[in-house]
C-alpha positions, 0 to 999 in steps of 0.5 A: 484466492477465491471466496469459495476457497476462503470460506472453506479454509475458514470453516475448516479452521473452525471445525478443527478448532471446535472439536474436542477430539481428533476427526477423521477426514471423512468426518471433516468431509461431511461437516465442512462445506465445500468439499466434494461429496461424490469423488473420494479422489478429489476430496483427498486432493482438495483436503491435502491442499487445504492442510498445507496451505493452512500450515504455511500460514502458521496455523498448527494442524495436529495429526493423531494416530490411534491404534484403535482407529484405522484413519488418523484424526485432525485437530487444532489445539486452541492453546497452540493457535491462540496469541498469548496475553499481550501486555504493553507499557503505556508508551508502547501502546501510545505508539501503536495508537499512533501508527494505527492513525498515521496512514492516510491511504485507505488500503493501509488505513483499514489494515491499521485500524483493524489491528488496533480494534483487535488490540483493544478487543483483547484488553490492550489500551492502545487508544489516542496517542498520549505523546504530548502536544495533542494538536500535532497529528502525524500523517504519511501521505501516499497519494501515488496511485501505484502505491497500494499495488507495490506495497502488496507486491513487496509483501508477496514477493512478487515481480511487477511490471509498469510504465515509467516516465523518464525525468527528461520528457514525457515518454514512458518505457515499460519496466519489469521489476523484482521489488525489494521495498518501498521507501519514503524520503523527504516527502517522496516515495521510492521503489527499490528493486531489481530491474530484470530488463537491465539486470541491475538494482534500480530506484524508481520514483512512484510519481513517475509511474504510468498507468496500472501496476501489473503483477508478474509470475507467482508470489514468493519468487522475489528474493531480496538481497541480504542485508540490503539497505534500501535508504542507502540506495535511495539517498544517492539516487535522489541527489543525482536527480536534475533540479529545474527551475520554474517561474511562477506569477504570484498575486501581490500579498498572497502565498507567503509560504511560496515566497519563503521557499522561492529562490528569488522574488521579483516585484511587479504590479499586481503580480510578482514573479517567483523562481522555484526549484523542483525535481518532480513535475507532478508534485510541483503541479499539485502544489501550484493547483492547490494555491488556486488563482493566486498562483500562474505557472509561466515556464517551463511549458511541461510544468505549466501543462501539468498544472492544467491537467490537474485542474481539468481533472478536479473539475472533471471529478467534481462535475461527475460528483454533482451528476451522482448527487442530483441523480443525473445519468452519464447518458443524459 
């Protein structure tokens, strides 16, 4: 939706809420910026579309017909538009506060924080979670770049198209999917939906999506099957993924957490060798890169290359940040 249209719809809502009596279309035309003042036909079409769109999102525009007036009048009754008083028990308010803090992905963090702010403004106590402990804070980590676009596509019931890398190699195929939902399981995120090209339901791991996620067609066309259990669909798919083994060199005395998770650890001189089971190369690479100089991936080659790519990307991002900090130009 364009900014101009958004402002016009907002002004229309304010106008119809503020009036004490129903307003005829011509008065609305003069009072609300953005309507065509020259063409009656163009104004009528625009006004009808605006009324329909506002009603579709739940805003109750009333139509009043008076025997003494030639044209109908329009208004929004505040009591029908405003939310009823919200009262929450202390445990309910605590859960809301926790939910607003749980997302790390910026696009959802902003929405959750905005909702919490509105609740507080309405007098609802939904502050710091009073769930005990205090030191433990839950986070939902959605670092996969495709997550925001897929989340919006699920919300808008809109098909998507993206490149998808299969587990066996680096090649990617284009997939067109009607998304049913995005599910988190054991720290990994999955898209569940109907694959149009294969005419069947499919599960896609977000970390294997390559490049941008593009929307396809109009919103509202995707239909989620009645009673579908997304988690039940993800569970067997996850169990079928081929587990692989990586051999890593670990500096003696370092990385105790890695050593505990390893299938085997073989002691050496300054460096020990550990065998790690993994499924997703990207997540293994991110983990190894986070351990810095205390770890070196020896095999398989694609895992080693993935770690190098992560480290190069971090180095380039840091270099760009330093250039901007000191006012350097990319062309200098």
